Chimera marker file (.cmm) of the C-alpha trace (Angstrom):
<marker_set name="trace">
<marker id="1" x="3.516" y="13.747" z="19.057" r="1" g="1" b="0" radius="0.5"/>
<marker id="2" x="7.036" y="13.567" z="20.436" r="1" g="1" b="0" radius="0.5"/>
<marker id="3" x="10.153" y="12.023" z="18.875" r="1" g="1" b="0" radius="0.5"/>
<marker id="4" x="9.075" y="8.374" z="19.407" r="1" g="1" b="0" radius="0.5"/>
<marker id="5" x="7.693" y="6.204" z="16.649" r="1" g="1" b="0" radius="0.5"/>
<marker id="6" x="3.883" y="5.846" z="16.540" r="1" g="1" b="0" radius="0.5"/>
<marker id="7" x="3.879" y="2.026" z="16.648" r="1" g="1" b="0" radius="0.5"/>
<marker id="8" x="5.450" y="2.043" z="20.130" r="1" g="1" b="0" radius="0.5"/>
<marker id="9" x="2.507" y="3.935" z="21.582" r="1" g="1" b="0" radius="0.5"/>
<marker id="10" x="-0.442" y="2.547" z="19.625" r="1" g="1" b="0" radius="0.5"/>
<marker id="11" x="-1.919" y="-0.959" z="19.625" r="1" g="1" b="0" radius="0.5"/>
<marker id="12" x="-2.354" y="-2.692" z="16.283" r="1" g="1" b="0" radius="0.5"/>
<marker id="13" x="-5.816" y="-3.482" z="14.922" r="1" g="1" b="0" radius="0.5"/>
<marker id="14" x="-5.931" y="-5.605" z="11.788" r="1" g="1" b="0" radius="0.5"/>
<marker id="15" x="-8.422" y="-4.526" z="9.129" r="1" g="1" b="0" radius="0.5"/>
<marker id="16" x="-10.684" y="-6.446" z="6.754" r="1" g="1" b="0" radius="0.5"/>
<marker id="17" x="-9.555" y="-10.080" z="6.325" r="1" g="1" b="0" radius="0.5"/>
<marker id="18" x="-5.898" y="-9.477" z="7.213" r="1" g="1" b="0" radius="0.5"/>
<marker id="19" x="-4.011" y="-11.895" z="9.454" r="1" g="1" b="0" radius="0.5"/>
<marker id="20" x="-0.871" y="-11.047" z="11.453" r="1" g="1" b="0" radius="0.5"/>
<marker id="21" x="1.353" y="-14.050" z="12.193" r="1" g="1" b="0" radius="0.5"/>
<marker id="22" x="4.521" y="-14.435" z="14.192" r="1" g="1" b="0" radius="0.5"/>
<marker id="23" x="7.545" y="-15.561" z="12.187" r="1" g="1" b="0" radius="0.5"/>
<marker id="24" x="8.628" y="-18.973" z="13.476" r="1" g="1" b="0" radius="0.5"/>
<marker id="25" x="12.419" y="-18.782" z="13.736" r="1" g="1" b="0" radius="0.5"/>
<marker id="26" x="12.715" y="-22.578" z="13.889" r="1" g="1" b="0" radius="0.5"/>
<marker id="27" x="10.876" y="-23.049" z="10.584" r="1" g="1" b="0" radius="0.5"/>
<marker id="28" x="13.890" y="-21.737" z="8.671" r="1" g="1" b="0" radius="0.5"/>
<marker id="29" x="16.196" y="-24.598" z="9.558" r="1" g="1" b="0" radius="0.5"/>
<marker id="30" x="15.199" y="-28.206" z="9.181" r="1" g="1" b="0" radius="0.5"/>
<marker id="31" x="16.799" y="-31.419" z="10.315" r="1" g="1" b="0" radius="0.5"/>
<marker id="32" x="16.924" y="-34.478" z="8.066" r="1" g="1" b="0" radius="0.5"/>
<marker id="33" x="16.005" y="-37.940" z="9.362" r="1" g="1" b="0" radius="0.5"/>
<marker id="34" x="19.754" y="-38.614" z="9.663" r="1" g="1" b="0" radius="0.5"/>
<marker id="35" x="20.267" y="-35.540" z="11.882" r="1" g="1" b="0" radius="0.5"/>
<marker id="36" x="21.831" y="-33.242" z="9.270" r="1" g="1" b="0" radius="0.5"/>
<marker id="37" x="20.829" y="-29.581" z="9.674" r="1" g="1" b="0" radius="0.5"/>
<marker id="38" x="19.462" y="-28.108" z="6.436" r="1" g="1" b="0" radius="0.5"/>
<marker id="39" x="19.671" y="-24.276" z="6.490" r="1" g="1" b="0" radius="0.5"/>
<marker id="40" x="16.798" y="-22.105" z="5.284" r="1" g="1" b="0" radius="0.5"/>
<marker id="41" x="18.959" y="-20.824" z="2.433" r="1" g="1" b="0" radius="0.5"/>
<marker id="42" x="19.327" y="-24.292" z="0.881" r="1" g="1" b="0" radius="0.5"/>
<marker id="43" x="17.470" y="-24.387" z="-2.427" r="1" g="1" b="0" radius="0.5"/>
<marker id="44" x="14.772" y="-27.017" z="-2.741" r="1" g="1" b="0" radius="0.5"/>
<marker id="45" x="13.099" y="-28.241" z="-5.922" r="1" g="1" b="0" radius="0.5"/>
<marker id="46" x="9.601" y="-27.567" z="-4.597" r="1" g="1" b="0" radius="0.5"/>
<marker id="47" x="8.343" y="-24.596" z="-2.636" r="1" g="1" b="0" radius="0.5"/>
<marker id="48" x="8.029" y="-25.282" z="1.076" r="1" g="1" b="0" radius="0.5"/>
<marker id="49" x="5.118" y="-24.005" z="3.166" r="1" g="1" b="0" radius="0.5"/>
<marker id="50" x="5.652" y="-22.749" z="6.734" r="1" g="1" b="0" radius="0.5"/>
<marker id="51" x="3.683" y="-22.884" z="10.005" r="1" g="1" b="0" radius="0.5"/>
<marker id="52" x="3.246" y="-19.761" z="12.143" r="1" g="1" b="0" radius="0.5"/>
<marker id="53" x="1.158" y="-18.661" z="15.119" r="1" g="1" b="0" radius="0.5"/>
<marker id="54" x="-1.607" y="-16.097" z="14.544" r="1" g="1" b="0" radius="0.5"/>
<marker id="55" x="-1.215" y="-12.937" z="16.628" r="1" g="1" b="0" radius="0.5"/>
<marker id="56" x="-4.178" y="-10.868" z="15.390" r="1" g="1" b="0" radius="0.5"/>
<marker id="57" x="-6.977" y="-11.065" z="12.816" r="1" g="1" b="0" radius="0.5"/>
<marker id="58" x="-9.192" y="-8.511" z="11.123" r="1" g="1" b="0" radius="0.5"/>
<marker id="59" x="-12.970" y="-8.388" z="11.690" r="1" g="1" b="0" radius="0.5"/>
<marker id="60" x="-13.764" y="-10.136" z="8.384" r="1" g="1" b="0" radius="0.5"/>
<marker id="61" x="-11.507" y="-13.181" z="8.948" r="1" g="1" b="0" radius="0.5"/>
<marker id="62" x="-13.890" y="-16.125" z="9.340" r="1" g="1" b="0" radius="0.5"/>
<marker id="63" x="-11.828" y="-19.314" z="9.765" r="1" g="1" b="0" radius="0.5"/>
<marker id="64" x="-8.756" y="-18.028" z="11.613" r="1" g="1" b="0" radius="0.5"/>
<marker id="65" x="-8.492" y="-16.848" z="15.225" r="1" g="1" b="0" radius="0.5"/>
<marker id="66" x="-5.657" y="-15.446" z="17.333" r="1" g="1" b="0" radius="0.5"/>
<marker id="67" x="-3.621" y="-18.295" z="18.777" r="1" g="1" b="0" radius="0.5"/>
<marker id="68" x="-4.188" y="-20.680" z="15.829" r="1" g="1" b="0" radius="0.5"/>
<marker id="69" x="-1.278" y="-22.168" z="13.900" r="1" g="1" b="0" radius="0.5"/>
<marker id="70" x="-1.582" y="-21.568" z="10.172" r="1" g="1" b="0" radius="0.5"/>
<marker id="71" x="0.158" y="-22.934" z="7.100" r="1" g="1" b="0" radius="0.5"/>
<marker id="72" x="1.166" y="-20.406" z="4.435" r="1" g="1" b="0" radius="0.5"/>
<marker id="73" x="3.645" y="-19.839" z="1.614" r="1" g="1" b="0" radius="0.5"/>
<marker id="74" x="6.531" y="-17.757" z="3.007" r="1" g="1" b="0" radius="0.5"/>
<marker id="75" x="7.470" y="-16.564" z="-0.501" r="1" g="1" b="0" radius="0.5"/>
<marker id="76" x="4.136" y="-14.695" z="-0.743" r="1" g="1" b="0" radius="0.5"/>
<marker id="77" x="4.597" y="-12.742" z="2.483" r="1" g="1" b="0" radius="0.5"/>
<marker id="78" x="4.828" y="-9.118" z="3.542" r="1" g="1" b="0" radius="0.5"/>
<marker id="79" x="6.958" y="-8.693" z="6.662" r="1" g="1" b="0" radius="0.5"/>
<marker id="80" x="6.619" y="-5.895" z="9.190" r="1" g="1" b="0" radius="0.5"/>
<marker id="81" x="8.725" y="-5.126" z="12.260" r="1" g="1" b="0" radius="0.5"/>
<marker id="82" x="6.904" y="-4.061" z="15.438" r="1" g="1" b="0" radius="0.5"/>
<marker id="83" x="8.826" y="-3.431" z="18.682" r="1" g="1" b="0" radius="0.5"/>
<marker id="84" x="11.836" y="-5.282" z="17.278" r="1" g="1" b="0" radius="0.5"/>
<marker id="85" x="9.811" y="-8.425" z="16.401" r="1" g="1" b="0" radius="0.5"/>
<marker id="86" x="9.212" y="-9.517" z="12.805" r="1" g="1" b="0" radius="0.5"/>
<marker id="87" x="5.656" y="-10.439" z="11.793" r="1" g="1" b="0" radius="0.5"/>
<marker id="88" x="3.988" y="-11.408" z="8.516" r="1" g="1" b="0" radius="0.5"/>
<marker id="89" x="0.811" y="-9.745" z="7.235" r="1" g="1" b="0" radius="0.5"/>
<marker id="90" x="-1.380" y="-11.650" z="4.777" r="1" g="1" b="0" radius="0.5"/>
<marker id="91" x="-4.966" y="-12.035" z="3.644" r="1" g="1" b="0" radius="0.5"/>
<marker id="92" x="-6.961" y="-14.885" z="5.131" r="1" g="1" b="0" radius="0.5"/>
<marker id="93" x="-7.269" y="-16.443" z="1.667" r="1" g="1" b="0" radius="0.5"/>
<marker id="94" x="-3.462" y="-16.883" z="1.630" r="1" g="1" b="0" radius="0.5"/>
<marker id="95" x="-3.702" y="-19.311" z="4.566" r="1" g="1" b="0" radius="0.5"/>
<marker id="96" x="-3.614" y="-22.913" z="3.321" r="1" g="1" b="0" radius="0.5"/>
<marker id="97" x="-4.574" y="-24.695" z="6.563" r="1" g="1" b="0" radius="0.5"/>
<marker id="98" x="-5.423" y="-24.045" z="10.221" r="1" g="1" b="0" radius="0.5"/>
<marker id="99" x="-4.311" y="-26.240" z="13.123" r="1" g="1" b="0" radius="0.5"/>
<marker id="100" x="-6.167" y="-25.495" z="16.362" r="1" g="1" b="0" radius="0.5"/>
<marker id="101" x="-7.608" y="-27.513" z="19.217" r="1" g="1" b="0" radius="0.5"/>
<marker id="102" x="-10.950" y="-25.767" z="18.729" r="1" g="1" b="0" radius="0.5"/>
<marker id="103" x="-11.296" y="-27.597" z="15.376" r="1" g="1" b="0" radius="0.5"/>
<marker id="104" x="-11.422" y="-31.018" z="17.054" r="1" g="1" b="0" radius="0.5"/>
<marker id="105" x="-14.888" y="-32.425" z="17.299" r="1" g="1" b="0" radius="0.5"/>
<marker id="106" x="-17.371" y="-31.311" z="14.661" r="1" g="1" b="0" radius="0.5"/>
<marker id="107" x="-15.671" y="-31.042" z="11.307" r="1" g="1" b="0" radius="0.5"/>
<marker id="108" x="-12.559" y="-32.505" z="9.793" r="1" g="1" b="0" radius="0.5"/>
<marker id="109" x="-11.215" y="-29.103" z="8.791" r="1" g="1" b="0" radius="0.5"/>
<marker id="110" x="-10.101" y="-30.459" z="5.415" r="1" g="1" b="0" radius="0.5"/>
<marker id="111" x="-10.874" y="-27.564" z="3.122" r="1" g="1" b="0" radius="0.5"/>
<marker id="112" x="-7.818" y="-27.634" z="0.884" r="1" g="1" b="0" radius="0.5"/>
<link id1="1" id2="2" r="1" g="1" b="0" radius="0.2"/>
<link id1="2" id2="3" r="1" g="1" b="0" radius="0.2"/>
<link id1="3" id2="4" r="1" g="1" b="0" radius="0.2"/>
<link id1="4" id2="5" r="1" g="1" b="0" radius="0.2"/>
<link id1="5" id2="6" r="1" g="1" b="0" radius="0.2"/>
<link id1="6" id2="7" r="1" g="1" b="0" radius="0.2"/>
<link id1="7" id2="8" r="1" g="1" b="0" radius="0.2"/>
<link id1="8" id2="9" r="1" g="1" b="0" radius="0.2"/>
<link id1="9" id2="10" r="1" g="1" b="0" radius="0.2"/>
<link id1="10" id2="11" r="1" g="1" b="0" radius="0.2"/>
<link id1="11" id2="12" r="1" g="1" b="0" radius="0.2"/>
<link id1="12" id2="13" r="1" g="1" b="0" radius="0.2"/>
<link id1="13" id2="14" r="1" g="1" b="0" radius="0.2"/>
<link id1="14" id2="15" r="1" g="1" b="0" radius="0.2"/>
<link id1="15" id2="16" r="1" g="1" b="0" radius="0.2"/>
<link id1="16" id2="17" r="1" g="1" b="0" radius="0.2"/>
<link id1="17" id2="18" r="1" g="1" b="0" radius="0.2"/>
<link id1="18" id2="19" r="1" g="1" b="0" radius="0.2"/>
<link id1="19" id2="20" r="1" g="1" b="0" radius="0.2"/>
<link id1="20" id2="21" r="1" g="1" b="0" radius="0.2"/>
<link id1="21" id2="22" r="1" g="1" b="0" radius="0.2"/>
<link id1="22" id2="23" r="1" g="1" b="0" radius="0.2"/>
<link id1="23" id2="24" r="1" g="1" b="0" radius="0.2"/>
<link id1="24" id2="25" r="1" g="1" b="0" radius="0.2"/>
<link id1="25" id2="26" r="1" g="1" b="0" radius="0.2"/>
<link id1="26" id2="27" r="1" g="1" b="0" radius="0.2"/>
<link id1="27" id2="28" r="1" g="1" b="0" radius="0.2"/>
<link id1="28" id2="29" r="1" g="1" b="0" radius="0.2"/>
<link id1="29" id2="30" r="1" g="1" b="0" radius="0.2"/>
<link id1="30" id2="31" r="1" g="1" b="0" radius="0.2"/>
<link id1="31" id2="32" r="1" g="1" b="0" radius="0.2"/>
<link id1="32" id2="33" r="1" g="1" b="0" radius="0.2"/>
<link id1="33" id2="34" r="1" g="1" b="0" radius="0.2"/>
<link id1="34" id2="35" r="1" g="1" b="0" radius="0.2"/>
<link id1="35" id2="36" r="1" g="1" b="0" radius="0.2"/>
<link id1="36" id2="37" r="1" g="1" b="0" radius="0.2"/>
<link id1="37" id2="38" r="1" g="1" b="0" radius="0.2"/>
<link id1="38" id2="39" r="1" g="1" b="0" radius="0.2"/>
<link id1="39" id2="40" r="1" g="1" b="0" radius="0.2"/>
<link id1="40" id2="41" r="1" g="1" b="0" radius="0.2"/>
<link id1="41" id2="42" r="1" g="1" b="0" radius="0.2"/>
<link id1="42" id2="43" r="1" g="1" b="0" radius="0.2"/>
<link id1="43" id2="44" r="1" g="1" b="0" radius="0.2"/>
<link id1="44" id2="45" r="1" g="1" b="0" radius="0.2"/>
<link id1="45" id2="46" r="1" g="1" b="0" radius="0.2"/>
<link id1="46" id2="47" r="1" g="1" b="0" radius="0.2"/>
<link id1="47" id2="48" r="1" g="1" b="0" radius="0.2"/>
<link id1="48" id2="49" r="1" g="1" b="0" radius="0.2"/>
<link id1="49" id2="50" r="1" g="1" b="0" radius="0.2"/>
<link id1="50" id2="51" r="1" g="1" b="0" radius="0.2"/>
<link id1="51" id2="52" r="1" g="1" b="0" radius="0.2"/>
<link id1="52" id2="53" r="1" g="1" b="0" radius="0.2"/>
<link id1="53" id2="54" r="1" g="1" b="0" radius="0.2"/>
<link id1="54" id2="55" r="1" g="1" b="0" radius="0.2"/>
<link id1="55" id2="56" r="1" g="1" b="0" radius="0.2"/>
<link id1="56" id2="57" r="1" g="1" b="0" radius="0.2"/>
<link id1="57" id2="58" r="1" g="1" b="0" radius="0.2"/>
<link id1="58" id2="59" r="1" g="1" b="0" radius="0.2"/>
<link id1="59" id2="60" r="1" g="1" b="0" radius="0.2"/>
<link id1="60" id2="61" r="1" g="1" b="0" radius="0.2"/>
<link id1="61" id2="62" r="1" g="1" b="0" radius="0.2"/>
<link id1="62" id2="63" r="1" g="1" b="0" radius="0.2"/>
<link id1="63" id2="64" r="1" g="1" b="0" radius="0.2"/>
<link id1="64" id2="65" r="1" g="1" b="0" radius="0.2"/>
<link id1="65" id2="66" r="1" g="1" b="0" radius="0.2"/>
<link id1="66" id2="67" r="1" g="1" b="0" radius="0.2"/>
<link id1="67" id2="68" r="1" g="1" b="0" radius="0.2"/>
<link id1="68" id2="69" r="1" g="1" b="0" radius="0.2"/>
<link id1="69" id2="70" r="1" g="1" b="0" radius="0.2"/>
<link id1="70" id2="71" r="1" g="1" b="0" radius="0.2"/>
<link id1="71" id2="72" r="1" g="1" b="0" radius="0.2"/>
<link id1="72" id2="73" r="1" g="1" b="0" radius="0.2"/>
<link id1="73" id2="74" r="1" g="1" b="0" radius="0.2"/>
<link id1="74" id2="75" r="1" g="1" b="0" radius="0.2"/>
<link id1="75" id2="76" r="1" g="1" b="0" radius="0.2"/>
<link id1="76" id2="77" r="1" g="1" b="0" radius="0.2"/>
<link id1="77" id2="78" r="1" g="1" b="0" radius="0.2"/>
<link id1="78" id2="79" r="1" g="1" b="0" radius="0.2"/>
<link id1="79" id2="80" r="1" g="1" b="0" radius="0.2"/>
<link id1="80" id2="81" r="1" g="1" b="0" radius="0.2"/>
<link id1="81" id2="82" r="1" g="1" b="0" radius="0.2"/>
<link id1="82" id2="83" r="1" g="1" b="0" radius="0.2"/>
<link id1="83" id2="84" r="1" g="1" b="0" radius="0.2"/>
<link id1="84" id2="85" r="1" g="1" b="0" radius="0.2"/>
<link id1="85" id2="86" r="1" g="1" b="0" radius="0.2"/>
<link id1="86" id2="87" r="1" g="1" b="0" radius="0.2"/>
<link id1="87" id2="88" r="1" g="1" b="0" radius="0.2"/>
<link id1="88" id2="89" r="1" g="1" b="0" radius="0.2"/>
<link id1="89" id2="90" r="1" g="1" b="0" radius="0.2"/>
<link id1="90" id2="91" r="1" g="1" b="0" radius="0.2"/>
<link id1="91" id2="92" r="1" g="1" b="0" radius="0.2"/>
<link id1="92" id2="93" r="1" g="1" b="0" radius="0.2"/>
<link id1="93" id2="94" r="1" g="1" b="0" radius="0.2"/>
<link id1="94" id2="95" r="1" g="1" b="0" radius="0.2"/>
<link id1="95" id2="96" r="1" g="1" b="0" radius="0.2"/>
<link id1="96" id2="97" r="1" g="1" b="0" radius="0.2"/>
<link id1="97" id2="98" r="1" g="1" b="0" radius="0.2"/>
<link id1="98" id2="99" r="1" g="1" b="0" radius="0.2"/>
<link id1="99" id2="100" r="1" g="1" b="0" radius="0.2"/>
<link id1="100" id2="101" r="1" g="1" b="0" radius="0.2"/>
<link id1="101" id2="102" r="1" g="1" b="0" radius="0.2"/>
<link id1="102" id2="103" r="1" g="1" b="0" radius="0.2"/>
<link id1="103" id2="104" r="1" g="1" b="0" radius="0.2"/>
<link id1="104" id2="105" r="1" g="1" b="0" radius="0.2"/>
<link id1="105" id2="106" r="1" g="1" b="0" radius="0.2"/>
<link id1="106" id2="107" r="1" g="1" b="0" radius="0.2"/>
<link id1="107" id2="108" r="1" g="1" b="0" radius="0.2"/>
<link id1="108" id2="109" r="1" g="1" b="0" radius="0.2"/>
<link id1="109" id2="110" r="1" g="1" b="0" radius="0.2"/>
<link id1="110" id2="111" r="1" g="1" b="0" radius="0.2"/>
<link id1="111" id2="112" r="1" g="1" b="0" radius="0.2"/>
</marker_set>
């Protein structure tokens, strides 16, 4: 192995029920109905969940697929940086909801 870091040369394979999601930069800031920008650092009374796009899933993830948008609690996250991009790694059970076009049709997808 030469001086480069191993993650630049090797692809990432998620294990078990782990899910890798892309951090949505726009989810940090919000805009009120009156047009006021609310920064991510503003303290709220209740915890706020965040939406992110799934990049990769482990072989034991059953309800989540790459490309889905998932709802999760950003306070319970483990971040990792790969090639200068920040991602979040979590277990599938930490996903609160899935939004995907493939869910239209058969079931309602309401498993909260």
